[in-house]
N, C-alpha and C positions, 0 to 999 in steps of 0.2 A: 774605317774600317770597320768590315763585317766577323760576323762570329765565326769561330773555328767549323769547321764543316765536321762531324762528328767524324767518318773516315778515316780526321788527318790527327784527333788523338785517342791513346793508347786506352779506350773505358774500358776494358776489361782487366784493369788496374784496377780501376776503380769498384770494379763488381765485387774486389774478396773482401769491401769493406761494408760493414752493417747495413741495411736502408737505411734505420733509426743511427743518425748518428747523436752521440751525447752534445751538449752546448758546449762544450770546451775545444771538438776540434770543427768551431766555426772560427775564423779568422775575422779582427772586425782593426781592421786602418783608420788611424786620426789623418786625415791629407791635408794641404794649402792647396791655393789654386790652382798652384804649379804644378802639384802632382806630389808632392812631399811628404816621404813619412816622419809625420810628428808625435806621432802615440801610436799603441799597438796593445793590444793582451797576449796573454801568456799560449793562447792557440796559434796563433802569428806566430811561438817560435816552432812549435810544436809539427807543423803543420807543412811549417816551409823549410825546417833546421835551421834558420837562423837566430841569430841572440837578439833579443834588443835592440842593442848597442850597435849592429852592427847593422842594422835596417835604417833606423831615428838616419833623418836627414837625406836618405837616398828614395832616388824617384819608385814611384811606384812599378813602372814599367819590369824593376828587379826582378818583381815578386811577378807577374803584369805583363807580360811583353805584347801583349798586341793595343796596350796604351803610350806607347812609348811616343809618337806621335798623336796626340791627342789631345786638343786642350779639353779640359776638363768642363771647366767653366766658362764660360760666354754667354755673356752681359748679366754676368750674378747668378747663372743657373747652371745646373745640372748640363752638359753638350745635347740637345736634347736628338741627338741621334743613339747617344751613350746609352741613352735612360730608355729610351725606345728598345736597344738590341736589350740591356738589361729584363725591359722587362715582358721581353713577348722568351724570356727560354732561352734564350741561346745560349752556346757552350763557351768559357771564355778558356784559352788555355794559360795553365800558374806553372809557374817555374819554378822547383824545390834547393836548395845549395850546391845536392849534389848533382843539377843537370836533369834530373827527369821535369817530363810533366805531368801535369793532370788535368781531365777537365776538372773544369768548374761553375758554380755557378756564382752569381754579380750581384748584391744589391746595394742604391746606393744609397745613399738620404741625406740630402744639403738641411746642411746646418750652419746656413748663412745667419747674418747679422750687418745691422751698420756697423760693425768694427771688422769683418772679417770672410772672409768667403771661407768654408771646412767643407770641409763633404768626408763622411764615413761613407766607410767601404767596407764591407761583409763580401766574406770569399764566405764556400763551403764547394769540400769533393764535391763533384755532380750526383745526385741522386735520383736512383731512375724508380 
């Protein structure tokens, strides 16, 4: 999986967004190890246009298509390649309910414990 090259995403759509985003414009998702959405914050509804009930127990690729064929957790940890790509600042393609794509930053946090392998995914519109 590669981050989406800048020329393939409509960055200009993000340029109208204020450079300092409010905290409520940062989506937070709680995923299980299979990538199924177990929870989300209010900003997820605003950013993607779905109600919470529509995203619960859906695969994260519904919102982040690039993650469709990616094993998110490998050997009890975040997939090393995915972790690397999110840390180097690659753009990830996000998809709204209206079918509009936007460039996003993706941050991953491993919330694993002996009983579960949960993953927190933070999604923000790309800021430059």
